[in-house]
NULOVO-827020 format. One record per residue (C-alpha): y, z, x; residue in three letters. Coordinates in nm, 3 decimals. Last residue first. Layout:
<rs>
+---------+---------+---------+-----+
:      py :      pz :      px :  aa :
+---------+---------+---------+-----+
:       Y :       Z :       X : ALA :
...
+---------+---------+---------+-----+
</rs>
This chain:
<rs>
+---------+---------+---------+-----+
:      py :      pz :      px :  aa :
+---------+---------+---------+-----+
:   6.510 : -11.598 :   0.987 : PRO :
:   6.232 : -11.461 :   1.206 : ALA :
:   6.260 : -11.544 :   1.575 : ILE :
:   5.958 : -11.689 :   1.744 : ARG :
:   5.768 : -11.527 :   2.027 : VAL :
:   5.605 : -11.629 :   2.353 : ARG :
:   5.483 : -11.344 :   2.567 : GLU :
:   5.655 : -11.302 :   2.904 : GLY :
:   5.682 : -10.924 :   2.888 : GLY :
:   5.412 : -10.657 :   2.876 : ARG :
:   5.357 : -10.629 :   2.502 : TRP :
:   5.041 : -10.446 :   2.392 : ALA :
:   5.234 : -10.145 :   2.260 : ALA :
:   5.410 : -10.365 :   2.005 : GLU :
:   5.783 : -10.374 :   1.936 : ALA :
:   5.894 : -10.422 :   1.574 : PRO :
:   6.149 : -10.540 :   1.641 : VAL :
:   6.300 : -10.741 :   1.925 : ALA :
:   6.629 : -10.627 :   2.076 : VAL :
:   6.970 : -10.793 :   2.058 : GLN :
:   7.260 : -10.733 :   2.292 : GLU :
:   7.590 : -10.651 :   2.121 : GLY :
:   7.658 : -10.328 :   2.309 : GLU :
:   7.490 : -10.327 :   2.647 : ALA :
:   7.141 : -10.212 :   2.737 : LEU :
:   6.964 : -10.038 :   3.025 : GLY :
:   7.133 :  -9.697 :   3.015 : THR :
:   7.211 :  -9.428 :   2.758 : ARG :
:   7.020 :  -9.554 :   2.456 : VAL :
:   7.035 :  -9.326 :   2.149 : GLU :
:   6.750 :  -9.376 :   1.904 : ILE :
:   6.768 :  -9.475 :   1.537 : MET :
:   6.530 :  -9.425 :   1.244 : ARG :
:   6.398 :  -9.067 :   1.272 : THR :
:   6.642 :  -8.975 :   1.542 : GLY :
:   6.575 :  -8.950 :   1.913 : ARG :
:   6.872 :  -8.828 :   2.113 : ILE :
:   6.890 :  -8.965 :   2.463 : GLY :
:   6.704 :  -9.268 :   2.594 : VAL :
:   6.698 :  -9.430 :   2.934 : GLU :
:   6.596 :  -9.794 :   2.912 : VAL :
:   6.345 : -10.033 :   3.068 : PRO :
:   6.402 : -10.396 :   2.958 : ARG :
:   6.093 : -10.613 :   2.908 : ARG :
:   6.171 : -10.983 :   2.853 : VAL :
:   5.993 : -11.156 :   2.567 : LEU :
:   5.983 : -11.535 :   2.553 : ARG :
:   6.153 : -11.792 :   2.331 : GLY :
:   6.423 : -11.885 :   2.579 : LYS :
:   6.513 : -11.518 :   2.641 : ASP :
:   6.417 : -11.253 :   2.385 : VAL :
:   6.490 : -10.884 :   2.445 : ILE :
:   6.227 : -10.616 :   2.464 : PHE :
:   6.273 : -10.240 :   2.471 : VAL :
:   6.142 :  -9.989 :   2.722 : ALA :
:   6.015 :  -9.633 :   2.765 : GLY :
:   5.661 :  -9.722 :   2.656 : GLY :
:   5.771 :  -9.863 :   2.322 : VAL :
:   6.117 :  -9.870 :   2.170 : LEU :
:   6.223 : -10.127 :   1.907 : ALA :
:   6.068 :  -9.933 :   1.615 : GLU :
:   6.317 :  -9.651 :   1.671 : ALA :
:   6.601 :  -9.893 :   1.597 : PRO :
:   6.861 :  -9.912 :   1.875 : VAL :
:   7.180 :  -9.709 :   1.916 : LEU :
:   7.459 :  -9.702 :   2.171 : LEU :
:   7.679 :  -9.393 :   2.144 : VAL :
:   8.002 :  -9.328 :   1.954 : ASN :
:   7.911 :  -8.976 :   1.834 : ALA :
:   7.635 :  -8.744 :   1.957 : ALA :
:   7.451 :  -8.494 :   1.740 : GLU :
:   7.190 :  -8.227 :   1.799 : ARG :
:   6.994 :  -7.992 :   1.568 : SER :
:   7.090 :  -8.170 :   1.246 : VAL :
:   6.863 :  -8.001 :   0.991 : ILE :
:   6.706 :  -8.246 :   0.747 : ASN :
:   6.609 :  -8.050 :   0.436 : ALA :
:   6.386 :  -8.197 :   0.167 : GLU :
:   6.446 :  -8.036 :  -0.170 : VAL :
:   6.256 :  -7.863 :  -0.449 : SER :
:   6.463 :  -7.761 :  -0.750 : MET :
:   6.423 :  -7.403 :  -0.875 : GLY :
:   6.791 :  -7.343 :  -0.946 : LEU :
:   6.980 :  -7.667 :  -1.001 : HIS :
:   7.148 :  -7.879 :  -0.736 : LEU :
:   7.485 :  -8.030 :  -0.831 : PRO :
:   7.662 :  -7.858 :  -0.540 : THR :
:   8.024 :  -7.767 :  -0.622 : GLU :
:   8.006 :  -7.416 :  -0.475 : ASP :
:   7.888 :  -7.552 :  -0.139 : PRO :
:   7.533 :  -7.469 :  -0.029 : LEU :
:   7.417 :  -7.213 :   0.228 : ALA :
:   7.077 :  -7.281 :   0.385 : ILE :
:   6.832 :  -6.996 :   0.431 : ARG :
:   6.559 :  -7.012 :   0.693 : ILE :
:   6.196 :  -6.905 :   0.683 : ARG :
:   5.974 :  -6.961 :   0.986 : PHE :
:   5.639 :  -7.139 :   0.965 : THR :
:   5.290 :  -7.096 :   1.107 : LYS :
:   5.141 :  -7.084 :   0.754 : THR :
:   4.927 :  -6.773 :   0.814 : ALA :
:   5.132 :  -6.619 :   1.096 : THR :
:   5.453 :  -6.632 :   0.891 : ASP :
:   5.747 :  -6.615 :   1.130 : GLY :
:   5.959 :  -6.321 :   1.238 : MET :
:   6.336 :  -6.309 :   1.298 : PRO :
:   6.408 :  -6.484 :   0.965 : THR :
:   6.693 :  -6.730 :   0.996 : MET :
:   7.039 :  -6.722 :   0.837 : GLU :
:   7.319 :  -6.944 :   0.710 : ARG :
:   7.207 :  -7.295 :   0.810 : VAL :
:   7.472 :  -7.515 :   0.650 : THR :
:   7.458 :  -7.746 :   0.350 : GLY :
:   7.473 :  -8.109 :   0.248 : ASP :
:   7.402 :  -8.341 :  -0.040 : LEU :
:   7.496 :  -8.710 :  -0.051 : PRO :
:   7.432 :  -8.862 :  -0.394 : ARG :
:   7.213 :  -9.168 :  -0.444 : ASP :
:   6.877 :  -8.993 :  -0.483 : LYS :
:   7.006 :  -8.702 :  -0.692 : PHE :
:   6.698 :  -8.586 :  -0.890 : ALA :
:   6.464 :  -8.719 :  -0.621 : ASP :
:   6.593 :  -8.461 :  -0.377 : THR :
:   6.753 :  -8.490 :  -0.035 : ARG :
:   6.948 :  -8.248 :   0.180 : LEU :
:   7.139 :  -8.303 :   0.504 : LEU :
:   7.184 :  -7.977 :   0.697 : VAL :
:   7.464 :  -7.893 :   0.940 : LYS :
:   7.397 :  -7.623 :   1.198 : GLN :
:   7.574 :  -7.288 :   1.159 : GLY :
:   7.277 :  -7.066 :   1.247 : VAL :
:   7.054 :  -7.242 :   1.499 : ARG :
:   6.738 :  -7.453 :   1.479 : VAL :
:   6.592 :  -7.622 :   1.788 : ARG :
:   6.362 :  -7.327 :   1.876 : PRO :
:   6.228 :  -7.346 :   1.515 : ILE :
:   6.060 :  -7.684 :   1.560 : ASP :
:   5.720 :  -7.573 :   1.696 : GLU :
:   5.710 :  -7.293 :   1.436 : GLU :
:   5.736 :  -7.536 :   1.146 : ALA :
:   6.045 :  -7.472 :   0.932 : VAL :
:   6.022 :  -7.328 :   0.579 : ASP :
:   6.318 :  -7.345 :   0.342 : ALA :
:   6.519 :  -7.115 :   0.114 : THR :
:   6.804 :  -7.326 :  -0.021 : VAL :
:   7.112 :  -7.144 :  -0.142 : GLN :
:   7.305 :  -7.078 :  -0.460 : VAL :
:   7.634 :  -6.905 :  -0.538 : PRO :
:   7.618 :  -6.890 :  -0.834 : ARG :
:   7.362 :  -6.835 :  -1.110 : PRO :
:   7.379 :  -6.455 :  -1.048 : ASP :
:   7.056 :  -6.261 :  -1.087 : GLY :
:   6.756 :  -6.166 :  -1.299 : VAL :
:   6.414 :  -6.327 :  -1.273 : ARG :
:   6.171 :  -6.204 :  -1.534 : PHE :
:   5.795 :  -6.171 :  -1.591 : LEU :
:   5.666 :  -6.177 :  -1.233 : VAL :
:   5.298 :  -6.077 :  -1.236 : GLN :
:   5.225 :  -5.790 :  -0.996 : GLY :
:   4.975 :  -5.622 :  -1.229 : SER :
:   4.879 :  -5.877 :  -1.490 : GLU :
:   5.066 :  -5.897 :  -1.820 : ALA :
:   4.823 :  -5.962 :  -2.105 : ILE :
:   4.982 :  -6.176 :  -2.374 : GLU :
:   5.073 :  -6.041 :  -2.717 : GLY :
:   5.442 :  -6.132 :  -2.700 : LEU :
:   5.495 :  -6.399 :  -2.438 : GLU :
:   5.522 :  -6.407 :  -2.061 : GLY :
:   5.782 :  -6.571 :  -1.841 : ASP :
:   6.163 :  -6.543 :  -1.853 : GLN :
:   6.395 :  -6.723 :  -1.615 : ARG :
:   6.755 :  -6.682 :  -1.506 : LEU :
:   6.815 :  -6.363 :  -1.701 : VAL :
:   7.181 :  -6.334 :  -1.602 : ILE :
:   7.315 :  -6.041 :  -1.406 : GLY :
:   7.317 :  -5.664 :  -1.377 : ALA :
:   7.042 :  -5.505 :  -1.173 : ARG :
:   6.685 :  -5.378 :  -1.194 : PRO :
:   6.651 :  -5.494 :  -1.557 : ALA :
:   6.390 :  -5.275 :  -1.725 : ARG :
:   6.019 :  -5.305 :  -1.793 : ILE :
:   5.881 :  -5.014 :  -1.998 : THR :
:   5.514 :  -4.949 :  -1.923 : TYR :
:   5.606 :  -4.824 :  -1.575 : GLU :
:   5.788 :  -4.529 :  -1.731 : ALA :
:   5.454 :  -4.397 :  -1.861 : VAL :
:   5.327 :  -4.393 :  -1.504 : ARG :
:   5.609 :  -4.159 :  -1.402 : GLU :
:   5.506 :  -3.921 :  -1.680 : THR :
:   5.148 :  -3.946 :  -1.553 : THR :
:   5.255 :  -3.832 :  -1.207 : ALA :
:   5.459 :  -3.540 :  -1.343 : ALA :
:   5.177 :  -3.428 :  -1.574 : VAL :
:   4.925 :  -3.448 :  -1.289 : LEU :
:   5.152 :  -3.240 :  -1.065 : ALA :
:   5.193 :  -2.980 :  -1.341 : ARG :
:   4.814 :  -2.967 :  -1.378 : ILE :
:   4.774 :  -2.890 :  -1.009 : GLN :
:   5.044 :  -2.622 :  -1.003 : ALA :
:   4.890 :  -2.450 :  -1.309 : LEU :
:   4.545 :  -2.442 :  -1.149 : ASP :
:   4.688 :  -2.304 :  -0.824 : SER :
:   4.868 :  -2.015 :  -1.002 : THR :
:   4.554 :  -1.928 :  -1.201 : ALA :
:   4.348 :  -1.929 :  -0.880 : LYS :
:   4.601 :  -1.710 :  -0.696 : ASP :
:   4.597 :  -1.453 :  -0.981 : TYR :
:   4.218 :  -1.440 :  -0.983 : ALA :
:   4.214 :  -1.386 :  -0.606 : GLN :
:   4.472 :  -1.112 :  -0.635 : GLN :
:   4.223 :  -0.922 :  -0.845 : THR :
:   4.230 :  -0.798 :  -1.203 : THR :
:   4.295 :  -0.478 :  -1.402 : SER :
:   4.560 :  -0.332 :  -1.172 : GLY :
:   4.805 :  -0.312 :  -1.460 : ARG :
:   5.041 :  -0.555 :  -1.291 : GLN :
:   4.740 :  -0.773 :  -1.209 : ILE :
:   4.652 :  -0.785 :  -1.578 : LEU :
:   4.998 :  -0.897 :  -1.686 : THR :
:   5.004 :  -1.172 :  -1.422 : SER :
:   4.652 :  -1.280 :  -1.530 : VAL :
:   4.772 :  -1.325 :  -1.888 : ARG :
:   5.085 :  -1.521 :  -1.786 : ASP :
:   4.874 :  -1.742 :  -1.558 : LEU :
:   4.634 :  -1.813 :  -1.843 : GLU :
:   4.924 :  -1.895 :  -2.074 : ARG :
:   5.062 :  -2.146 :  -1.822 : GLN :
:   4.719 :  -2.302 :  -1.771 : ALA :
:   4.680 :  -2.343 :  -2.146 : LEU :
:   5.021 :  -2.507 :  -2.174 : GLY :
:   4.942 :  -2.737 :  -1.882 : GLN :
:   4.617 :  -2.836 :  -2.050 : ARG :
:   4.815 :  -2.940 :  -2.356 : ALA :
:   5.054 :  -3.137 :  -2.134 : GLN :
:   4.755 :  -3.310 :  -1.973 : LEU :
:   4.616 :  -3.413 :  -2.311 : GLU :
:   4.952 :  -3.547 :  -2.422 : GLY :
:   4.985 :  -3.747 :  -2.100 : LEU :
:   4.643 :  -3.904 :  -2.151 : ASN :
:   4.739 :  -4.001 :  -2.504 : ALA :
:   5.062 :  -4.150 :  -2.369 : LEU :
:   4.863 :  -4.347 :  -2.109 : VAL :
:   4.636 :  -4.488 :  -2.378 : GLU :
:   4.914 :  -4.578 :  -2.618 : ARG :
:   5.131 :  -4.749 :  -2.354 : ASP :
:   5.108 :  -5.113 :  -2.466 : ASP :
:   5.373 :  -5.286 :  -2.257 : LEU :
:   5.743 :  -5.303 :  -2.332 : ARG :
:   5.985 :  -5.575 :  -2.226 : ALA :
:   6.340 :  -5.638 :  -2.105 : LEU :
:   6.492 :  -5.293 :  -2.152 : ILE :
:   6.841 :  -5.272 :  -1.999 : ASP :
:   6.856 :  -5.056 :  -1.687 : GLY :
:   7.114 :  -5.266 :  -1.501 : ALA :
:   7.306 :  -5.473 :  -1.753 : ALA :
:   7.193 :  -5.801 :  -1.905 : VAL :
:   7.355 :  -6.143 :  -1.942 : PRO :
:   7.178 :  -6.421 :  -2.134 : LYS :
:   7.003 :  -6.733 :  -2.003 : GLY :
:   6.662 :  -6.602 :  -2.112 : GLU :
:   6.722 :  -6.300 :  -2.335 : CYS :
:   6.462 :  -6.317 :  -2.608 : THR :
:   6.343 :  -5.966 :  -2.531 : CYS :
:   5.979 :  -5.865 :  -2.515 : ILE :
:   5.768 :  -5.622 :  -2.718 : ASP :
:   5.395 :  -5.548 :  -2.730 : ILE :
:   5.298 :  -5.711 :  -2.396 : ILE :
:   4.934 :  -5.622 :  -2.323 : ARG :
:   4.848 :  -5.429 :  -2.008 : GLU :
:   4.785 :  -5.465 :  -1.636 : ARG :
:   5.030 :  -5.239 :  -1.458 : VAL :
:   5.331 :  -5.279 :  -1.227 : LEU :
:   5.476 :  -5.573 :  -1.418 : SER :
:   5.718 :  -5.781 :  -1.215 : ALA :
:   6.095 :  -5.827 :  -1.214 : VAL :
:   6.215 :  -6.068 :  -0.946 : LYS :
:   6.566 :  -6.003 :  -0.819 : ALA :
:   6.878 :  -6.210 :  -0.760 : TRP :
:   7.177 :  -6.261 :  -0.533 : ARG :
:   7.183 :  -6.582 :  -0.326 : VAL :
:   7.033 :  -6.780 :  -0.611 : PRO :
:   6.748 :  -7.018 :  -0.525 : GLU :
:   6.702 :  -7.389 :  -0.448 : VAL :
:   6.357 :  -7.443 :  -0.297 : ILE :
:   6.264 :  -7.571 :   0.048 : GLY :
:   6.112 :  -7.832 :   0.273 : THR :
:   6.189 :  -7.875 :   0.642 : ALA :
:   6.255 :  -8.153 :   0.893 : TYR :
:   6.441 :  -8.101 :   1.220 : VAL :
:   6.668 :  -8.397 :   1.296 : ILE :
:   6.825 :  -8.525 :   1.615 : GLU :
:   7.135 :  -8.723 :   1.528 : ALA :
:   7.288 :  -9.027 :   1.694 : ALA :
:   7.629 :  -9.143 :   1.573 : THR :
:   7.720 :  -9.509 :   1.604 : GLY :
:   7.756 :  -9.798 :   1.844 : ARG :
:   7.549 : -10.112 :   1.809 : ALA :
:   7.259 : -10.285 :   1.984 : VAL :
:   7.181 : -10.583 :   1.762 : PRO :
:   6.846 : -10.622 :   1.585 : GLN :
:   6.628 : -10.929 :   1.632 : LEU :
:   6.321 : -10.988 :   1.420 : ARG :
:   5.985 : -11.092 :   1.556 : VAL :
:   5.726 : -11.362 :   1.481 : GLU :
:   5.443 : -11.378 :   1.728 : THR :
:   5.415 : -11.696 :   1.932 : GLY :
:   5.458 : -12.070 :   1.866 : ARG :
:   5.133 : -12.145 :   2.046 : GLY :
:   4.950 : -11.868 :   1.864 : TYR :
:   4.958 : -11.959 :   1.495 : GLN :
:   5.061 : -12.322 :   1.514 : TRP :
:   4.831 : -12.379 :   1.812 : TRP :
:   4.541 : -12.219 :   1.623 : VAL :
:   4.619 : -12.427 :   1.314 : GLY :
:   4.632 : -12.747 :   1.522 : ALA :
:   4.295 : -12.658 :   1.666 : GLY :
:   4.157 : -12.617 :   1.314 : GLY :
:   4.302 : -12.953 :   1.210 : LEU :
:   4.130 : -13.117 :   1.507 : GLY :
:   3.804 : -12.949 :   1.419 : ALA :
:   3.839 : -13.084 :   1.068 : LEU :
:   3.893 : -13.436 :   1.199 : ALA :
:   3.597 : -13.405 :   1.433 : VAL :
:   3.381 : -13.285 :   1.147 : LEU :
:   3.494 : -13.572 :   0.924 : VAL :
:   3.425 : -13.829 :   1.196 : VAL :
:   3.084 : -13.678 :   1.259 : TRP :
:   3.002 : -13.706 :   0.890 : SER :
:   3.114 : -14.070 :   0.887 : ARG :
:   2.884 : -14.148 :   1.179 : LEU :
:   2.596 : -13.982 :   1.000 : LYS :
:   2.651 : -14.199 :   0.691 : MET :
+---------+---------+---------+-----+
</rs>
């Protein structure tokens, strides 16, 4: 019985050794990718939103209830058209009180003026009456301006691109209730990280991507860049011009790949083939380290200037632990 157990253990140990040889003796499995010619592009990544080129946000300047609002989303409006009204009863009551006080102050000044002409009062009394009237007039003027803030008007002619807020809701001070502008032309307003902005220039080509049009090529051109970045987010704002026929809709979020450098008809290898300034080729089942000089580094492909010839094959994915001489096997 013991002898049989030993035989089984020895057999199992033998199978285990065979497994180790199969796993490590044949080497790591790698794929081979040919060195080919193509266009290398250095990309700066950004994210942005599709917006009109000409538009304006219309916000409430006061916190008050909406008592009237147009149903004009998607419709044209002229500059000055009323879009919404806020509850102005309190401010109108205040204005009425101030106007009444203004009338009293005016009558008091008229009375004092008559008395000073008769020599029955002092210059000091006349100056006080004049000052009181001037103060109340200033309050009336300021309150009249405040009353205008309770009527929200279109700041420009255009289409009401979006309408927020409903009848009866409280509009907060600074809350955007309308967006008015021209549906075309459109642009992408994007944010670029401050470490990447030195590589961005006006006129550069931009490749755009959005989930709504996954299989359709979308492009644009850097049209302008903000001179000053945002210190809080550490980003710079750029605007990307889009062609008139772009299918992108206003408000869509997009990924922007700005082509900062480009070189045509150069040798390219996959980015995953490069490690430690070298690639690896396979000769008789073993890795051979090949130092290379690289140029433009793209997200997927890298330009190789020296060290490789067109048609040679490199091992992917390269591992940092490789030194050359390791045994490998080629994946089908």
